[in-house]
C-alpha positions in Angstrom: 99.3 79.3 89.6 103.0 78.6 89.1 105.8 78.8 91.6 107.6 81.9 90.0 104.3 83.8 90.0 103.7 83.1 93.7 107.4 83.9 94.6 107.3 87.2 92.7 104.0 88.1 94.3 105.3 87.4 97.8 108.5 89.4 97.3 106.6 92.3 95.8 104.1 92.2 98.6 106.8 92.1 101.3 109.2 94.7 100.1 106.7 97.2 98.6 104.5 96.8 101.7 107.4 97.6 104.0 108.2 100.7 102.0 104.6 101.9 101.9 103.6 100.8 105.4 104.1 104.2 107.0 102.1 106.0 104.4 99.5 103.2 104.6 99.1 103.7 108.3 98.8 107.5 108.1 96.4 107.5 105.2 94.2 104.7 106.5 93.9 105.8 110.1 93.2 109.5 109.1 90.6 108.3 106.6 88.9 106.1 109.1 88.6 109.0 111.6 87.4 111.4 108.9 84.3 109.2 108.4 83.1 110.7 111.7 84.0 114.3 111.0 80.4 115.6 111.2 79.7 113.5 114.3 82.8 115.0 115.9 81.5 118.5 115.2 78.1 117.6 116.6 79.7 116.3 119.7 81.9 119.4 120.2 79.6 122.2 118.9 76.0 122.3 120.0 75.0 124.4 117.0 75.9 121.4 114.7 73.1 119.4 116.4 70.5 122.0 115.3 68.7 121.5 112.0 69.2 124.1 109.2 66.4 124.6 106.7 68.1 125.5 103.4 65.2 127.5 101.9 66.1 130.3 99.4 65.0 132.9 102.0 67.2 131.4 104.8 70.2 131.0 102.4 69.9 134.6 101.1 69.9 135.9 104.7 72.9 133.8 105.5 74.8 134.8 102.4 74.1 138.5 102.9 75.1 138.3 106.6 78.4 136.6 105.7 79.1 139.4 103.2 78.5 142.0 105.9 80.8 140.2 108.4 83.6 139.2 106.0 83.2 141.4 102.9 81.8 140.2 99.6 85.3 140.3 98.0 86.8 138.0 100.7 84.3 135.1 100.3 85.0 132.2 98.0 82.0 129.9 98.8 79.7 128.6 101.6 78.8 125.0 102.1 75.4 125.1 103.7 74.1 123.0 106.6 71.3 120.5 106.4 68.4 119.3 108.5 70.9 116.9 110.2 73.8 119.3 110.5 73.3 122.9 111.4 76.7 124.5 110.7 77.5 126.4 107.5 81.2 126.5 106.5 82.6 129.7 104.9 85.6 129.5 102.6 87.5 132.8 102.6 90.4 133.9 100.4 93.9 133.3 101.9 93.1 129.9 103.4 90.9 131.4 106.1 87.6 129.7 107.1 84.6 130.3 109.4 81.7 128.3 110.9 78.3 130.1 111.0 75.2 128.9 112.7 71.8 129.0 110.9 71.3 132.7 111.8 74.7 133.8 110.6 76.4 134.1 114.0 80.1 133.4 113.8 80.9 130.2 115.8 84.6 129.9 114.9 87.3 131.4 112.6 90.6 129.9 111.8 93.5 129.8 109.3 94.6 126.8 107.4 94.7 123.6 109.5 94.4 125.3 112.9 91.3 123.2 113.8 91.8 119.4 114.4 89.3 118.3 111.8 90.9 120.5 109.2 94.4 119.2 110.1 93.1 115.6 109.8 91.6 116.4 106.4 94.8 117.9 105.2 96.8 115.0 106.5 94.7 112.5 104.7 94.4 114.3 101.4 97.7 116.2 101.2 100.0 114.6 103.8 100.4 118.2 105.1 102.5 118.9 102.0 100.2 120.6 99.6 99.9 119.5 96.0 103.1 117.4 96.2 101.7 115.5 99.2 98.4 115.0 97.4 100.2 113.3 94.4 102.3 111.2 96.8 99.2 110.1 98.6 97.5 109.2 95.3 100.5 107.2 94.1 100.7 105.4 97.4 97.1 104.5 97.3 97.3 103.1 93.8 100.5 101.2 94.8 98.5 99.7 97.7 95.9 98.4 95.2 98.7 96.5 93.5 99.8 95.2 97.0 96.3 93.8 97.6 96.4 91.9 94.3 99.9 90.6 95.1 98.7 89.6 98.6 95.8 87.7 97.1 98.1 85.8 94.8 100.5 85.0 97.6 97.5 83.8 99.7 96.3 81.4 97.1 98.5 78.3 98.0 97.2 78.5 101.6 93.6 79.2 100.9 92.4 75.8 102.2 93.8 76.6 105.6 92.1 80.0 105.8 90.2 80.8 109.1 88.3 83.9 110.0 90.2 84.8 113.1 91.9 88.2 113.1 93.2 88.5 116.7 97.0 88.6 117.1 97.9 85.7 119.4 101.5 86.9 120.1 104.2 89.0 118.5 105.9 86.0 117.0 106.2 86.4 113.3 104.0 83.4 112.2 101.2 84.8 114.4 101.6 88.3 113.0 101.6 87.0 109.5 98.5 84.8 110.2 96.5 87.9 111.4 97.9 90.0 108.6 96.7 87.4 106.0 93.3 87.0 107.5 92.6 90.7 107.9 93.8 91.2 104.3 91.5 88.6 102.9 88.4 89.6 104.9 88.8 93.3 103.9 90.3 92.9 100.4 87.2 94.0 98.5 86.2 97.2 100.4 89.9 98.1 100.8 90.4 97.8 97.0 87.3 99.9 96.4 88.4 102.7 98.8 92.0 102.7 97.5 91.0 102.9 93.8 88.4 105.6 94.4 91.0 107.6 96.4 93.5 107.3 93.6 90.9 108.2 91.0 90.0 111.4 93.0 93.7 112.5 93.1 94.3 111.7 89.4 91.0 113.0 88.2 92.2 114.1 84.8 93.3 110.7 83.5 90.5 108.9 85.4 87.8 111.1 83.8 89.5 110.7 80.4 89.3 106.9 80.7 85.7 106.8 82.1 84.4 109.2 79.5 86.2 107.9 76.4 83.0 106.4 75.0 80.7 109.1 76.3 78.7 111.3 74.0 79.3 115.0 74.6 77.6 116.4 77.7 74.6 118.6 77.1 75.3 122.3 77.0 74.2 124.4 80.0 70.6 125.4 79.6 69.6 129.1 79.7 66.9 130.3 82.1 65.4 133.6 83.0 68.3 135.9 83.9 69.0 136.9 87.5 71.6 139.4 88.9 74.7 137.8 90.3 74.7 140.2 93.3 71.1 139.3 94.3 71.4 136.2 96.4 67.7 136.0 97.0 67.1 135.9 93.3 69.9 133.4 92.6 68.8 130.9 95.2 65.1 131.3 94.2 66.0 130.7 90.6 68.1 127.6 91.5 65.2 126.1 93.5 62.7 126.9 90.8 64.9 125.2 88.1 65.2 122.0 90.2 62.3 121.9 92.7 63.4 118.4 93.9 67.0 119.5 94.7 68.6 120.6 98.0 70.8 123.7 97.7 74.2 122.8 99.1 76.7 125.5 98.1 76.9 129.1 97.0 80.0 130.3 95.2 81.0 134.0 94.8 82.3 135.3 91.5 86.0 135.1 90.9 88.5 135.9 88.2 88.5 132.3 86.9 84.7 132.1 87.1 83.0 135.5 86.9 79.6 134.3 88.0 77.7 133.6 91.2 76.7 129.9 91.2 74.5 127.6 93.2 75.4 123.9 93.6 72.5 121.6 94.3 72.0 117.9 95.1 69.1 116.2 93.4 67.6 113.0 94.9 69.3 110.5 92.7 72.8 112.0 93.2 75.2 110.3 95.6 77.5 113.3 96.0 76.6 115.1 99.2 76.9 118.5 97.5 75.5 117.4 94.2 76.7 118.3 90.7 73.7 120.2 89.6 74.4 124.0 89.0 72.9 127.3 88.4 75.3 130.0 87.2 74.5 133.7 87.1 77.2 135.6 85.2 78.3 139.1 86.2 78.4 140.3 82.6 75.1 141.8 81.5 75.0 140.2 78.1 75.4 136.6 79.3 72.4 134.4 80.3 71.9 132.6 83.5 72.3 128.9 82.9 71.6 125.5 84.6 73.5 122.2 84.4 71.6 119.0 85.3 73.9 116.3 86.7 71.3 113.6 85.8 71.7 114.5 82.2 75.5 114.0 82.2 77.0 111.1 80.3 77.4 107.7 82.1 81.1 108.0 82.5 80.9 111.4 84.1 78.1 110.3 86.5 80.3 107.2 87.4 83.2 109.5 88.3 80.9 111.7 90.4 80.1 108.6 92.5 83.8 108.1 93.5 84.0 110.7 96.2 80.8 109.6 98.1 82.0 106.0 97.9 85.4 106.9 99.1 84.3 109.2 101.9 81.2 107.2 103.1 78.9 110.0 102.0 76.3 107.5 100.8 74.9 104.2 102.0 73.9 105.4 105.5 75.4 104.2 108.8 76.0 100.7 107.6 78.3 101.7 104.8 80.0 104.3 107.1 80.8 101.5 109.5 82.2 99.4 106.6 84.5 102.3 105.5 85.6 102.9 109.1 86.4 99.3 109.8 88.2 99.0 106.5 90.4 102.0 107.4 91.2 100.4 110.8 91.9 97.1 109.0 94.3 98.8 106.6 96.1 100.5 109.5 96.5 97.1 111.2 97.7 95.5 108.0 100.4 98.2 107.8 101.5 97.7 111.4 101.5 93.9 111.3 103.3 93.7 108.0 105.9 96.2 109.0 106.7 94.5 112.3 106.9 91.0 110.7 109.1 92.4 107.9 111.5 93.9 110.4 111.6 90.6 112.3 112.5 88.9 109.1 115.3 91.4 108.3 116.7 90.9 111.8 116.7 87.2 111.4 114.2 86.4 114.1 113.0 82.8 114.1 109.9 81.5 115.9 110.3 79.1 118.7 109.8 75.4 117.7 106.5 75.2 119.7 105.1 78.1 117.7 106.1 76.5 114.4 104.4 73.3 115.4 101.2 75.0 116.5 100.8 76.9 113.2 102.1 74.2 110.9 98.7 73.6 109.3 98.0 77.3 108.7 101.4 78.6 107.7 100.9 82.0 106.1 102.8 83.0 102.9 106.4 83.7 103.6 107.7 87.2 102.9 104.4 89.0 103.6 
């Protein structure tokens, strides 16, 4: 690899990294903490530690109870609990939310980001700035993917001196850069995966267009025996009958944009925690109830459906969850170490001669 390429990669990595470091720290640390969101709720709410059996009967009771408490017209959807997590989350109109236990008792109500886990989610996905913040976060994530590539190019000339150590020996710039380089190399692959999947989720339109460019058209929703949209018992029973191997994960109330009650289910092969398999029961009398099988979707669409569980550690069990958490912490450390060393460089700080001698054989790329 030629000198100009290495020099350009170093300069890009240094300057772009310094500009993005604050966003990198915020997005990475909040993402690492969000991995443990359900565990946090289990720790702070005893009801979350109770199992919830998502049978059509239990779900119908819960949906009807929610309508009694909040009003049918005020509910957008409910994300149901599982055998490992006993809380049901109700999404209401006007950015209001509620937690219900398995019997429909209200555990908490709040608006917007009033709860810590909701504030953390909003910080990670929207930078507390709505759609604009979401687009900025997505752009920052994709820019960090470019930084990883530039960092790997800058690392190449010193690859023979690479050692696994990540601990920071001191705040001297060579030591900071050494730790920065080692952490970056060790976590390059999972970091690249998480960053790209995060960007793909934000810019879902272009991403799906790219992934599905060679796909055949998706199968049309299949009609089944009609059920009334207002009868949750019938809706949930029909969904379970259509896909006996599926877990019912969400129930959505009719709206102006989608005038149908719908059930969202997760079949065993699906990675997405809430699945992408549906039953829709339209309000209009002349329209049939239909089902959509996620496993029959084209390959590109199924690949896109895997991005969220990969990004949010919703698949792969505890091992993958730990990998995602540690990668988030590593990215946070990379941002901090890179920013401090960059500021030292701008201020003209020079390492003591003894430090230069001690790190001569493992000199990290300059300008990182």
